[in-house]
N, C-alpha and C positions, 0 to 999 in steps of 0.2 A: 504494500500500500504506500503510495507516494502522495504526501500532502504538499500542495502548492499554494503559497500565500500570495495574494495580489499585493504589489508594492507601489506606493505613490511616490513619484520623484520630486514633488513640489516642496522640498526642504532646502532650497537654495534660491538666491535672488536671480531674477532675470529682468531685463529692461522693461518688458511688456507689463509684468506685474507691478513694477515700480510705478509705471505710468497709470495703470488702471486702479490700483489699490493703495498706493502710497509707497514712498521710499523705504526700502528694506523689507518689503512684504515677502513672507514665506508662509507655509502652512502653520507654522508656529504662531504667526500673528493672530489668526483667528482662535487658535487653541488657547492662547494666553488671555485673551480678552473675554472669554466666555464666563458667564455668571449663572448661578442656579436660578431657575424660573419658578420653582415650587418646592415645598418641603421634601427633602429626600432626593432632590435632583443633584446628581454628582457632577458638578462643574465648579471650577475648570479642571480638565484632565491635565495632570502634570507628569512629565517623564521622570523615571526613577533617577534619583540623585541629580535632578535638573539637567539631564543630558539633552539639551536642545541642539542636536547635531546639525551639521551642514553636509549634505550629501555630495558636495564637491570635494569633501575631505576623504581621502582613501581610508583613513583609520575608521571613519564612521561606516563605510561600506563593508570593511572587514568585520567590524563588530556585529553588524546586522547578520552577515552570512554565518559567522562562527556561532553566534547565539542561536540562530534558527536551526542550524545543523545539530547543535548539541541537545536540542529539545525535540528533535524528530521531524522538523520540516525538511522536505526533500529539495525544494527549489522555490524561486521567486518568479512571479509573473509581473514583469514591469509594464506599467502603462506607457503606451507609445502615442505621441501626439504629432499628427501630420496634417497640415492645412495647405493643400495644393502646392507642395514643394517647400513649404516652410515648416520647420520643426520647432517645438517649444519644449522646455524642460528636458532636453535630450542629453545634457552634459553628464549627469551621473551614469546613465547606462552606456553612453559613448565611452566613458573612461573605463567602465567594467569591461567593455568589449576590447578596447585597444590596448589596455594595460595587461589583460589576461588574468586579472585577479579582482575579486576573490574567486577561488576555484570552487564554484558553487553553481549547480544547474539553474538555468533560467529559460523563460520563454517571453513572448510579448503579446499584449492585448492592445489593439488599436482602439483607443477611446475616441471614436469618430463622431463626436458631437461638437457643435459650435460652443465656444466659451461665451458665457453670458454673465450679465451683472447679477443674476439671481442664482447662479451655480446649479441650474437645473437642466441645462441642455435645451431649453425651450428656444423658440425662434425669435423671441422678443429680447430687447436690450442686449443685442449681440456685440461682443467685444472682438471675437475672432470668428469669422464665418467659416463654415465647412463646405468645401466644394470638391467634386470628385473627378471632373474632367473625363477624357477619353484615353485611348491607347497610349498616347505620348506621356500623359500624366501618370498612368498606371506603371509604365516602364520606369519612369524616374523614381517613383516610390519603391518599386521592387528592388532596383539597384541600390537604393539607400539602405535596404535591409539585408542585402545578399551576404555581406561579411558576417552579420550576426547569425543568419541561417546556417552558414558554414562552420560556425564556431563549435568546437568539440563539446562545450558545456551546454549547448542549446538542447532543450528537451525535445525528443522525437517520439513519434508514434509511427510504427511501420516504416522506420528509417526515414521519416519525413519530418521537418521542423513543424512544431505545433504553433499555429498562429490564430489568435482569437480576434474576432471582430465584434465590437460592442453593439452597434446598431446597424446591422447589414441592410435592414429594410429601408434605410435612408440613402443607400448607395445606388445611384442611377446605373443601370446595367451591371448589377452586382455579379450575376452569374457569368457574364462575359468577362468581367475583370478577373474572377477566380480562374477561369479557363486560361486566360492570357497569362496570369502569373504562373500557373502550372507549366505552361509551355516554356516560359522563360526559365523556370526552375530546372526543368529537364535539360534545356540547352546549356545550362551553366553548372552541370555536374550534380544536381540534386535529383532525387527520385520523385520530386513533386513537393507540395506543401500540404500539411494536414490542417485543413481549415475547420475552425470551430466557431459556431455562432453563440452569442450570449442569449440566454433566456432570462430576461430581467423584468423590470417594472413597466414594460411597454407592450404594445400589441405585437404578437408573434405571427408573422405571415409565412406562408410556405415559400421557401427559396431553395432552389437546387444548387448543387455545387459544394455543399458542406459535408464533411465526414462525421461530424459530431456536434453536439450542443453541450453547453455548460450551464448548470443552474446557478445563477448569481443570486445569492441570498443576503439579506432577507427580501430583496426586491421582487424576486420571482414569486415568492409566497404572498407578499403584499397584494400583488396584482392578479394572481391566478389561483388563489386558494378557494375563491368562491365564498369565503366566510367574512361576515361583517363583525363577528364577535372579537376579532383581533384588536379592534380599535375602541378607544374611549376618549373622553376629553378631561383634561385637568385644568382646574381654574387657576389663573394667575392674577396678579395685580392689574394687568391690562385687559386680558381677555382669555378665552379658552385656548388651550394648547393641545394638539393631537398627540396621544401617547398610545403605545401598544404593549401587550403583555408578552414578556420574553418566553414564557412557557407555552403560551397558546401558539405562537409562531413556530417554535421548535416542534410542538406536537403536530402541527399541520405539515411540517417538512417530513417528519418521520412516518406519518400515516399516509402520505401520498404514494400511490402506486407508481413505481418507475415504469416507463414505457418508451418504446422507440418511436420516433416520429419519422415516418417515411424511410425507415431503415437506418436512421442516424443512431450512432452510439450516444449515450448520455453520460456526461461526467457530473456526478452529484456535487452539491455545494454545502457549505457550512458558514455560519456567521458567528462572530464573537459577541457583538453588541451592536447597538445603533443609536446615535444621537447626533444629528446634524445641526443642532441649535447654535454651535459656535460659528457656523457659516451664515445661517439665515434667521436666527433668533426664533421668535414665536411661530413663524411660518414653517419651521422645521418639524420633525417628529423625534420623539425620544422614547426610550424603552423603560418599562417598569419591571423590576425583579431579576436582573441578571446577576450572576456570580461566577467565579472561576469553577466552583464545584459543579454547578449546573451545566456550564459549558462543557466541562470534561465528560460528564455523563452523556449529554446529548451527542457530543462528538463521537464517543465510543459507539453509540448506536448507529450513527450515520456511517461510520467506518465499516461496521458489520454489514449494513445495507449495501454499501458500495461494492463489497466483495461478493455477497451472496445474491443480491437482487439486480444491481446494476451491471455486475460482471466487469467492473472498472478497477484499474489499478491506480487511478488518479482521483483525488478529491480536492476541490479548490476552496480555499478559505478566504473569506472577506473579513479581515484583511490583516496584513502585517503591520501597517503604520498609518491607517486612516484616522489620525488623531482628531481632526475637525469634524469627522463623521462618527466618532465614538466607537469605531470598530477596529481594534488593534491588538496584536499579540505582544508587542514590545512592552517591557516592564514599566510600570508607573509607580507613583508615590503611594497610592492607596493599597495596591495589591502586590507590589513587587513583581516577582516572576511567577505568580500563581497561575496565570492563564497559560503560560508556557509549560509549567509543570503539569497542568491539566492535559495538555496535548501529549506529553510524554506518557502519562499514565493511561490515557485513552488508547494509545498505540500498544502499550504493554498489555492492557486488558484484552485487546482483540487479537493478540499474537496467535493464540491457539486456533481461533476461527480462521484467520488468514492462512496460517500454515496448513490447516486441514483442507481448505479450499484449493490451494495451489498444488498440494501434493496429489489431490484427487482429480486434477484437470485431465 
C-alpha cells in the first residue's frame, strides 16, 4: 500500500502574489492571521516549534521528505500550475527535479483552475485566467514536463508516469490533448502517460482518455454523497457559518461502494481535516470533531478498503501541508506529530490484511 500526500508549493514568495495579496505573501500569511469564529474553533493553526518554512530552502524540502518517509508516506503529489505557457509556484518542484534531491517519489497534479480573488476557482474576480489552446500549446506544456516524467523518482503505473488533472471537464478538446500527449510521450522514449482525473466537488462528466480516477476528499463526498445530514450551521458574532461533522463525512466515505466508471480504475482518497476559514473567513467551511485518533482509525479502514475492494495499491491523502485549508499531516503546536503517528499505526494495523491480499493474488 502506497500512501501519496498532495503537497502545496505556495510557501515561498512570488511577484504575482506580492502584487495580488501584498508584499511577502505566502500560505503562511493566511494561516497566521486566522482567528476562531466560534467556541471550540481551533484557529490559528501553528506549525510545530514555529517552523514557518520557505520551500525554496533545500533543508525544508529534505525535512518534508524525510519526515513523510519515516511515518509511512510513500510519495508526494505536487500541485502543478500552468497558464498557457506561464508557470506559477514552480520553483520548489523545479529544484527537486534539477537538484535530484530529496530522493523521494513524486508525481504531479495539474491544478487547472483560474486563480481568483475568492480562492474558489470560480470564473469571477479572476487574477490569472486559465486557457488551454490547441496542439502548439499542448506541445509546449508537454515538453515543460518531459524531464520530470523521465525522472527515476517519478511515480509510475504500468511503467507510465502518473499525471493527475484536477478539472478535465474545463479543458477544451481534452481527449484530443491526452491522445496528443501520449503520442509525444511515445516519440520521446516513454510508454505513454497514465492519466488520472480528479473526482472532486464539481460535476463529473464522462470523458474518454483517462486510465483512472482519484477520489479527492472530502470534496468528493461533499458533492456526491447525496446526504444533507453532513452539514449544519454554527452561529457566530456576525452570522451563521457552515460546518460539517468529521465522523459523518468519514462514514459516508467508508460506506460508499467502490465502482469502476466506464472501466476506469479508482484510487481511493482520505482527508485529514478541513477548515478553509483562514482563506475566506465566514464564507468558508470548517469541521467539527476531528482528532488524530479518529483519523488513524478511519485511515486504517480506508486502507483495508483500498486493498480488498478497490484493488488499488495507491491511496491519496488530502493533504501534506494545506495549512490554510486545515488539512495537513505536518506536525503542529497542538498535536505535535500525532497525525503522522496515526498514519504509521494505520499502516501497521493493516499489514496482515495487505500481506494476505498480495500473497493470494
